[in-house]
Structures are given as structure tokens and as C-alpha cells.
C-alpha positions in Angstrom: 110.5 144.9 107.3 110.1 148.7 106.7 112.8 151.0 108.0 111.4 153.4 110.7 111.1 156.9 109.3 112.3 160.1 111.1 109.5 162.6 111.7 110.3 166.2 112.4 107.7 168.6 113.9 108.6 171.9 112.2 105.9 174.3 113.4 102.4 174.6 114.8 99.8 177.4 115.0 96.3 178.1 116.0 93.8 177.6 113.1 90.2 178.6 113.7 87.9 176.5 111.5 84.3 175.2 111.7 83.8 177.4 114.8 86.6 175.8 116.8 90.3 176.6 117.5 92.4 173.8 115.9 96.1 173.5 116.0 97.7 173.0 112.6 101.0 171.1 112.9 103.5 170.9 110.1 105.8 167.9 109.7 108.8 166.9 107.6 110.3 163.4 107.2 113.4 161.7 105.9 111.3 159.5 103.7 110.2 162.1 101.2 110.6 165.8 100.4 107.0 166.7 101.2 105.6 168.5 104.2 102.6 166.8 105.8 100.1 168.3 108.2 97.9 167.4 111.2 94.8 169.4 112.2 94.3 168.7 115.8 91.4 169.6 118.2 91.4 169.0 121.9 93.3 166.4 123.9 93.9 163.5 121.6 96.2 161.6 124.1 93.5 160.0 126.2 92.8 156.3 126.1 89.4 156.8 124.4 89.6 156.3 120.6 89.9 159.6 118.8 87.8 160.6 115.8 90.3 160.8 113.0 90.6 161.3 109.2 93.6 160.4 107.2 93.2 162.5 104.0 95.5 162.4 101.0 96.0 165.6 99.1 93.7 166.4 96.2 94.6 169.8 94.9 91.8 169.7 92.3 89.1 168.7 94.7 90.4 170.2 98.0 91.4 173.6 96.6 89.6 174.1 93.3 86.4 172.3 94.2 86.6 169.8 91.3 83.3 168.0 90.7 85.2 165.0 89.3 85.7 163.5 92.8 84.4 163.7 96.3 87.7 164.6 98.0 86.9 168.2 98.8 83.5 167.4 100.2 85.0 164.6 102.4 87.7 167.0 103.7 85.2 169.6 104.8 82.8 167.1 106.2 85.6 165.5 108.2 86.7 168.8 109.7 83.1 169.6 110.6 82.6 166.2 112.2 85.7 166.6 114.3 84.6 170.2 115.3 81.2 168.9 116.3 82.7 166.2 118.5 85.1 168.8 120.1 88.1 166.5 119.7 89.9 164.7 117.0 92.7 164.9 114.4 92.9 165.1 110.6 96.1 164.0 109.0 96.8 165.6 105.6 99.2 163.6 103.6 100.9 165.2 100.6 100.4 162.2 98.2 98.4 163.7 95.3 96.4 161.6 93.0 96.5 158.4 95.1 100.3 158.8 95.2 101.0 159.3 91.5 101.5 163.0 91.6 99.7 166.0 90.0 101.2 165.6 86.5 100.2 162.0 86.2 96.8 162.8 87.7 96.0 165.3 85.0 97.2 162.9 82.4 94.8 160.3 83.9 92.0 162.9 83.7 92.5 163.0 79.9 92.3 159.3 79.7 89.2 159.3 81.8 87.6 161.7 79.4 88.3 159.1 76.7 86.3 156.6 78.6 88.8 154.8 80.9 88.0 154.6 84.6 90.4 155.8 87.2 92.0 152.4 87.8 92.5 151.8 84.0 93.9 155.3 83.5 96.5 154.8 86.3 97.5 151.4 84.9 97.8 152.8 81.4 100.2 155.4 82.7 102.4 152.7 84.3 101.2 153.3 87.9 99.4 151.1 90.3 95.7 151.8 90.9 96.6 153.2 94.3 100.2 154.0 95.3 99.5 155.6 98.7 101.5 154.7 101.8 100.4 155.3 105.4 103.7 155.2 107.2 103.8 159.0 107.6 100.2 159.0 108.9 101.0 156.4 111.5 104.1 158.3 112.6 102.2 161.5 113.0 99.4 159.8 115.0 102.1 158.3 117.3 103.9 161.6 117.6 100.6 163.3 118.7 100.2 160.6 121.4 97.0 159.1 119.8 96.4 155.7 121.3 93.4 154.5 119.1 91.2 156.0 116.4 87.7 155.9 115.1 88.5 156.4 111.4 86.4 158.5 109.0 86.8 156.5 105.8 85.1 154.3 103.2 88.4 152.7 102.2 89.3 149.3 103.5 92.9 149.6 102.3 93.4 152.6 104.5 92.3 150.7 107.5 94.6 147.8 106.6 97.5 150.2 106.0 97.2 151.8 109.4 96.7 148.5 111.2 99.8 147.2 109.5 101.8 150.1 111.0 100.6 149.6 114.5 97.7 152.0 114.7 94.7 150.7 116.6 91.6 151.4 114.5 88.8 150.8 117.0 86.0 151.6 114.5 85.1 152.9 111.1 82.9 155.9 110.6 81.4 156.2 107.0 82.2 159.5 105.2 80.3 159.6 101.9 80.0 162.6 99.6 77.3 163.5 97.1 76.8 161.5 94.0 76.6 163.7 90.9 76.7 163.2 87.1 80.4 164.2 87.1 81.6 161.9 89.8 79.2 158.9 89.5 81.6 156.8 87.4 84.5 157.7 89.7 82.5 156.6 92.8 81.2 153.4 91.1 84.9 152.5 90.3 85.8 153.1 93.9 82.9 150.8 95.0 83.3 148.0 92.5 87.0 147.9 91.7 88.6 149.2 94.9 86.0 147.7 97.3 85.2 151.0 99.0 82.1 151.0 101.2 79.7 153.3 99.3 76.0 153.5 99.0 75.1 154.7 95.6 71.5 155.1 94.4 70.3 153.4 97.6 72.2 150.2 96.8 74.5 148.6 99.5 78.2 149.1 98.8 80.6 146.2 98.6 81.1 144.8 102.1 78.8 147.6 103.2 78.6 148.1 107.0 81.8 146.2 107.9 83.6 147.9 110.8 87.3 148.1 111.4 87.0 145.3 113.9 86.8 142.8 111.0 90.3 143.8 110.0 92.0 143.5 113.4 94.6 140.7 113.7 
């Protein structure tokens, strides 16, 4: 059984984005040395499931606009979707490179340029394919008073991770980025080896169309 973590709300401030006034909340925990964030719009404490995105940090994609992945595009689309709905939350977790860190991520990039896919590169570096943990995300959602979410994701493991930590995932909302020559292999690896729900070249993704309800206990 996991030890409950201590979550500390450090600060919050108004952040205008996508035409709406969000609140950006900064958190610290006793489980790591990172500072995690929540971008919140409207009242997220009501019983109706809240549109939500749990996004893991991708410096290269989110900040630099890397074409190697779809992370930056997913981040912007999620913020825009929440703004359009007028209510929701985006949890931004500081777990770079699926949890392996920026150094290992850049080393993995070099292996990918030699022909290995993202899973193979991580394994060759002594890491798991995906080392992310969703305990902090669950703690943040609980601290915000969120009762249930409609999760913007293509990743079944993210749904399973949140359900395992007591978060009610009422539904899954697809969030697919563009397919390009630079990220096609990356997306195919997500689809085939990590079972992400992705539609590439008009073909149904693995387990395409399954909702979060299929994962509920």
C-alpha cells in the first residue's frame, strides 16, 4: 500500500490564456523535489464531471515546439478545450520524458536517431518504457475538490493510474495531435507498443473508442 503524500499549495495567481482567466496553482510535495502545477478554470468542485488533462512535462515539446512528439500540441489543445468549455483543470506534472528525466530523454533521442523506437531506447538506457506516477495528480485533483473527471487522454495507463488512486474517471475524451514525418514512428510506437488510442492514416487505433467506463472496478 502506498504511503499518502503530503501536498502543499505554495501560491496561486491569475493567468489569462485562450481568452479566459485561469488560476495557476503551484504545489510542492514530500514525495519529490519538484514543483507541480494546476491550471484551473471556473468552479471545479461541483458534482458534474470536470473536463481535465493530466499532462507530464515535455520541455522539448511544450517549450521548444519539438516536432519529435505531439506533447506541445496536446498541451495547447487541452487548454483551448477547457477554455471553450468554460470550466476545467489541467494538472502539469514535472516528470520529464515519461519520468526518466531530461538527460536520459536526450540520450534516448540519440538512440532513436540510430533507429530504435522510444520504448527500445528507454530500455537500453536501463529505464522502463514509462516511469510516470500519478499519485501527485490524484492528490492535486483531491485538493482542488474535483469529484469526477472527463479525462483528455489517449493513454489507457493514465486512466488506470488515476482510478487506482481513487479518482473517478467518468469518461475519456480523445486528444490527438497531428501526424508528421518527424513524429509518425513515435506515434506508431505509442499505438502499437503502449496501446494508446490513436487513429493514424485513418486506421483505427488499438482498442480505439473504448471509454474510461471499461476500466472502472
